[in-house]
N, C-alpha and C positions, 0 to 999 in steps of 0.2 A: 502495499499500499503507499502510495506515493507520499511522504510527508514535506511541508514546507517548514521554516522557520519565521514566522511573522516578525516584522523591523515594526518597532513602534508602538507595544503595547501600552496602554494608558488608561488615564480616567475617560470615560465617555463623556460626549460632550452634549450630544442631541436626545432628544426620548423618541427612541427608536425600539422602542421595544423593553430595554435595559439601561439604568444607568450607573451598573454596577462596573467592574472591572472586567474587561473585555475574557470570558473563556477563563477565569479565574481559578477553576478547578482543574487543569491543566497543568501538569509541571511542565518546569524546562521551557516555560513558552515555546513549545515544538508540538507540533497538531497536523491531523491529516488533513489533506484538502476536501474530501469527504466531510468529515465533519462539521467544516466550516460552514459548506453549504447546504447540510442538510437538512438543517431547521432555519422561519425566519429570523430567530433571536440572535442566531450564529451570524447570518446573514447581514441583517442591519447593524450586529457591534462591530463587525469586520469594516463596513463603510464606516461607521460612526468614526472608527479609528484612524482613517483616510482625512478624515473633518479633523480629526483632533490637531495635524499638523498645522492647519492653520495658526497666524502668529496671534499673540495675546498682547498686543501692546501698553496693557496695564501692567506689564512685568516690568518692564524697563529697567529698576531699580536694578536687575538683575541680568546682563545681557545674556541672550540666549535662552533664558525661560520660558518656557512653551512657545520659543522661536520669536519671542521679545527681539527689538533692535535697542540699537543707541542712537538713533535717529533725533528725537528733539534734541538732547542735551548734546550731540555732536555737530548742531546746526545754531545759526548764531543765534537764535531766539534762547537758548538756555543754557546752565550749569549745574552738574549733581555736584555737592559740595563734598560726595565719598571719594576718594580715592581708587575703590575696586571698579567704579564705574567703567566700562571698556572705553566713553566717549573721551576721557580725560587722556588715553593714548593717543584718542584720534585726533585731537585738538592740539595736540604737542607735535602731532604727526612723527610720534615715536610707535606706533602699532607696525607689528612684522607680520611676514606673510607666512610663518612658522606659529604662530600666535592660535589658540586653540578657538578663540573670539572671532577669527576671522571665516573659521571650517563649520561653524554650527548651520548657519544656512545651507550650504553647498549638502552638507552631508544628511539633514533630517530633510530637506526637500528631494533631493533624490532618493531617499527612501519613501518617502509619501508618494512619488511618481511612482515607484516600482510597484506600490500597494496598490495605487489606484489602476494600473495597467493589469494587474493581477487579478483583481477585483472586476473589471471590464472583461477578463477572458472567460471567467469562469462563473459570471452570474447568470449566463443563460440557462446553464446547466445544473441551477441549482434546484432543491424541493420543489418539484411544479406542485404539489398540494398542497405546500404552504404559502408559497408565493405565485402570485399570478404573473401573466406574461407581461400585463400592463406597468404591471410594478417592477419588476425587472428592466423594464426600458427604461424607465424612470430613475431606476438607482445606477444605469450604466452610464446614462447622460449626468448625473451629479459626479460620479465620479471620474467622469471626461472633464466635467468644467473645474472640479480641482485638481486634475493634473494640471490643466492649461493655466491657472492662478499660481499653481506653484512653481511652472515655468517663467511665469510674469516675475514671480519676486527674483528667481537668481536671477534674471537679466535685469534687471535693475536696481540689483546689488553688484552682479559680476561682470554686466557687460554678457559679451556673446560667451554661450556657454555649448556643452554638446545635445544634442537631439538624438533622444533613442526610440522615441516613436512607438510603434507596439508591441516592441519588443521586449521581453525578459531577460535579463543577460544572466546568463549561467553563470555563476562563480567560479563552476569547475572546465568552464570553455578554454581555449586555448589564448595565453596573455595577449597575441595578437589582434584576438578579438575582440579584446575588452580596453585596447588602448584607441578610444574613439576623439578625435580632431573637433575643434570649437566649431560651429555653424556659426554664418555669417549671424552678426545681429539682426538684421531685416529678417533672414531667413527663421529665426527665432521666433521673431514677435508675428511674421506671418502664420507659424505655427501654431502661436499661442490662439490668433483671431478665429482660424479656419476650424479648432478645435470649440472655441466658445460659440461659434455660429452653431456647431453640430449640436453639442450640448445644449444650446436654446431653442431646438426645434420638440425636445421629449422633455423639457424639466415644467414644469406648472409658473404660473404667473404670481402666485401666492401658495404660502404653504400654513397648514393649522396654528395655531397662537403655539402650543406645545411643541412645533417644530422649527421654530423661529431659526434662523441661521442657515436652513439648507440652499443648497444653490436653485434659482430660479430663473424666469427669462431677464429680469430686469437687473440681476447680479452680470450674468452672461455679457448684456449687451454694454453695461456699464463699462465692465470691465476691458471690455473690445476698444469703448474710447481709451480707457487708461492704457493699454497697450498701443494703439495707435500714437497716441499723444508723445510717449517715448520714443517710437520709431522718427516722428517729425522734428524732435527737438533737436537743439545746436550740438548736444552731445555725437549724436546719432548719425545725423542729417549733415554728412559733408563735413564732417571733421576732420581736419588735416594735420592735427595735432595726436591723431592715432594713426596716421599713413602708417607706421611701425608694426602696427597691432596684424601681422599677419601669419599664417599657416604655415608650417614646414613646406608645404608646396608651393607658396606665392599667395593663398587666396587672401584677398582682403578681408577681413572679418567688420571694419566700420566704413560706411559708405563716406567715400570722399569727394563725390558731388550733390552739392545741395540741390534739393526737390522741391518745390513750393506745393505739386501735389501730394506730399503726403500731410500736409497741412488741411489741403481740401478734405483729406478721408478721415481727419480728424471730426472737422465740423459736419462731414455727413454722419458721420457714426453718431456723433451727439446730438444732431439733430432727429435721428432716427429713433434714439432712445425718446427723447423729451416728448416726442409726437404722439409713442407709442405705452408711453406711462404718464405725463403730468397730463393732467391732476388725477388722474383715477386710480395711479398705484402710490404717485409719490406725489409729495408737494414738499414745499417752503412750510417749516413748523412755526406759528406763530403763536402765540398769548395775547390776551384782551388787557386792558389796563386805561383807565381815565386817563391816563397820564400818559402821551405817546413815548415818552423816554423809557417809562418804565414797563409799558409793552416789548419796546424794543429787547431792556434788559433782559424780560425774563424770556424772550423768544431765544433770544442767544445764548443765554445759559442753561436753558432747561434744554435745549435742542440737544444739549451732550448728554444730559443727566433722565431725561424721561427716556428709558430703554425702548427699542423699537417702535418709537413715534413713524409719522408718515414719512419724516425726510430720510429717514435710513435706508439706507439699500443695500447694506452689508456689516455683518458683525459677528464676530467670534460669540458662543454662547456660553452664558453662564460661566465666567472667567474669573478667575483669583484676581485680585487687586491691589497691588502694591503702591500702586499712584497716589490711591486717597492718604494714607500716611506721608507720603513722600511731597505732596502738596498741602498738607495740615500743619501750620507751625506748631513749632513746639509748645508756646502758652504753656509753661510751666505754671502749676496753681490750679489748671484747670483739671477735670476727673479725666482719668485716664479710660476711654470705653470705646466700643464701638461706633459711638454715634457722631464721631469725628469731631474732637473738642482738642484731642492733644495728637500731635504728629512729630514728624521732625523736621518737616518744612525745608528740604535739604536739596528741593530742585528750585535754582531760583533763576529767575528770569532775568537776562539781560539788559543793562541801560538802552542796547540797540534797538531790544526788542520793546521796549517800553515807549523809547521816542517814535516807533514807527508807527503805533496807533493814533488817529485822526484826533482832532478838535472836537468838540460837539457839533460845530458847524460845518462839517464835512472837509476841513481843509489840514493840511499837515502842520505839523509845529512850525514848521522852517517857514511856513508862508507869512509875510508881513503881515496878512489881511487876518490870521487865525485867530488873535487875541492869545496867544501862547504867552506864561508870565514863567520866567525860569528861577523866581526867585522871590520870599516873603512865603507868607502864609495868609490863608483867607480861611473864614466859617464855611463850611461847605458841607451840604448833605449828599450824599453818595446813595446811588438808588437801592443799593443793598443795606442801608444804616437807618433809624431810627428817628436821627435826630442830627444836627448841625453840629460837625468836629472841628476842631482845627485843622487844615489840611494842607501841605506844603503845595504853591499854586501850581507847579509844574503837574500834580494830577487833579487840576481844579478843572472842570465844565471840559474833559475828556469827552469821547464819544461811548455809548454804550458797551460797546464791545472790549474796553478797557477795562472797565469795573467790574466782565465778566473773567477778565483774563490776568489780573496783577492784583496779589495783596499786598497793598502796600503800607508804610508804618501811619501806626494810628487809625489803622482801617479796621470796623466792628466786623469779627469772624461770621461766615456764615451759618455754623451752626451754633446754638446758643443753650444754656445749660437752666433749662426751668425759668426761665426770663432775665436770669442774669447776664450780664455784658460782659463778654471776651473781645477784649480787643487787642489786636496783635501788634507789639512793639518789638521792635529790631535793633532799638539802641543798645549799647555793648551790655549793660547791664538790665534790660528788658525782657520781658517773658519771654520772646524768642531770640533773645540775641548771645553773642558769644560766653558771654561770662556761666550762662545756663549750660552750654555743651559747646565743644570745639567740631564734633561730629556731626551731631543734629541740629542741624543751623542753615540757614540760608548763606550761600556763597555771596549774595549778590545784594542782599539788601529790600528784594522783594522774593516774592515765593509766586510760582505757578498756580494760580486760581482755578482755571479752566476743568472742567468736568469731575469738580468734586461733588458728591451727592451728599445727602442727610446721611447713607448707611452706603458704603461702599462693596457692600459685599454679593460677590457671585451675580457679576455683571454682565453687560455686552457689553464686548469690547468691540469700540465702532471701528469700520474700518474704511467705509465710503458712505457720505452721502449725497443729499440732490444738490447741492449749494456746489460741491466741488465738481460737479458734471458741467454746470453753468458755468462755472468758471474756465475749465475745459473747451467750453463752447465759444465764449469770448474768445481767447487767447487763439484758437485755431482759427475763428474767423477772422481776427484783425492780421495775420501771417497770411491767408489765403484771398480775402475777401473785405480789404478794410472798409469800405464803405456800405459795409452791409446793419441795415437799421439793426437788426439783431445785437448786436455788441452792445448798443445803449441800452437796449430794452431788458438784456438778462443781467446786465450790472445794476440797474436802475433795482431789479426785483430784489437781488441781495442788498444792495444799502437803503432800501426802504423796509425790509426787513432788519437792519442794523441799526435804523433809526438818524441816519444821518443822509444829509440834504439831495435828491436825486440829478444826477447831468441833464441839462436843458435851459430852456430859457424860461420856463414860468417861475411864477411866485414860489420862492424858498426854493428853487434850483440853483445848482452853481455851475460855470461853464464848464461844456465837453472837451473834454482835451481833444485839440488840434492837430490833426496829424496820427499818423501812424505809430509814428514814436513816441509821443506822449500819452498816445492809446495805450501801448504797450508798458512803458509806465504807470501807467492807473491798474490797468489789470493786473499789473504784480503787485503792486501796492495792497489791492483788493483781496487778493489771493492771501497773501502774507497775512493781512489782519483776520480774514475769517476763517481761514484754516490752520490758524495759528494754534501752535503745541498739539497740533491733529496728525504727526509724524508726516508731513507732507514739504513742509521748508528744505528739508538735509536731500529730498530727491529733484525738487524746484530747482534750486543754486545751481546742483549738478547738473542737471539737464540743459538748463539754462549756458552751463560754461561761464558762470559767473563767481563759483564758490572760491576761488583762489584770491578774489577780493573780499566776498563778503563774510567768509569764514576765515581771513588772515587778519594780523594786526592785532592792534589793544582792543581790549575789552574792560569796559567799567560797570560800576556796581556803585552802592552808598557806602558812605566810609563805617563799617561797621566796627571800628575801634573806638567808637566816639560815644558817650551818651549826653551828649547834648547836641545843639542845632550844629555843630562840626559834622556830623551825620548826614547832613543832606549834601555833602561835599562831593560831586563825583571822583571817583578813586579809582586807579588802574586795577583790574582784576588781576589779567592775565594779558599775556601776548601768547596769541594763537599763530600756529605755523601750518601752511596749506601748501604743497609740493605740486606743482602747477599739473603736470598732466599723473604725477604717481596717485594723488589721495581721490582723482574723482571717483575710480573704481574700488570696491575691493580687488586685493588680491586673489589669484586664483590659491588654493590652501596648498602648501609646499609641498606636500606628499603628494598629492594630483599629479603634479609636474615632474617630480621624481618616478614614478613609478608607468608613467604615460609619454614615452618621448613623442605621441602628437599633440601632446595639450602644451600649447603656445600661453606664458606668463603675461599678464597685463603690465601695460608699460612703466617704466620706472621702479619696478618690484624685482 
């Protein structure tokens, strides 16, 4: 009887008959193929374990846990105070191709790809008495969609990767058969798109509430947009800086000729998604309030914390949540409970990100008409507060998303204890200052506030939402059809929900950016703010080929050595290093290159 050693056993994520550990009665995690597909429970459990490899980005404190990445603190948005977080290695460009951290995703996603392929090849022969043919068809499509996503995650991290297709590589095969070269990046994206198109045909539009997080038509079409967006972007579309990235046979792995048609393909895919699914299946999340500013604040806050609301396209179900603690300041003296009163606050927002938010009038702080004041204090009532509080002027009258995203000094905390006030104080001797801890403390004098819920246990780990697709769409249009009216239309939908003035000429509007270059800057600014701390900025600055500027040089925060107003002086936090060619992509894990003479390494590694 044939046996297989199943790779990647773990806690089941979906409600597919059982949420216990898969086949926990089987010793040595060895099981026969016949037993896997002999019952509906085992079959669905196998598929659930393929889902289990989806990244849980709520676990970024420990890089690689549940395939979490270092994305937030390795961008210009934030910094972890803890040295063990791998982002600190990346920000100083001291990471190495031999580091285990760079191989997590390569190893885990290829295991998941193999398991998905195995499932696809065997599901048709599953017990027909327990599993209907129609169910098998859907299950196979789900596995196909997951396999496409894992390739997408590999491509955006490492660049071009080997494509295995429908083969299951036999570890007993000759070594020469296992030495696969890297496919070109365009071939990789084309494979992802074709697989998503195929999966789309057989998965449902929606799922039952107890099965949220399973592959649907909307997920397939949305990630088609994401994949095509990578293919069109500067890092992969005519990037002559990567001219040296070739296979041993001379095959060029990155396109050396810019093609605007790639942007048009993104715009078409995004428009197809919107036309099919909006507003029936997905829509921008909104909250009501008599005060428009409060309505915008609640909408932008709760779109993240209200699990499975109508804006969510894809998330990893019931995921463990380390980020709740990381984004909750220490608050010495507050009760240490699961209700979110006391944490570490060790994920600090950078001054760069704080300054990126707009003013309430929709203008950037460096605009002479913005009204921004960089010094002094005012009595100001933040949208999360119950009263006026002395507030540093730099944080007064900012847009609603600023108050969603940033915990600053002397701000009321989100979660309160029985009506008493918990106010965050980052002064040296404050309740969240360095006199309390040198480890569990903000490194910057700010803490990331976004996506902190009343209780962070077992949440959906959001991966993609509708605003993201809107921003993909307008970016692609601006590159391929810059006069298209949909650019302003969809930007304004996001700005309206965010409570900032829209572009146009009517009452309360601000001037529409003039020209393609100005609009590109506006789109990138809107994307940076709307998707802040959602694991997007890291990949955006790289695909735009601007990370050598945005992710290098001096980074600042508040002066956390002071217990007086000297705290408010911008202070050098660190000088980051970004090596132009090398740091745009993860290296191929060194052991993969050693054992495969057809595996070429990324530039600079």
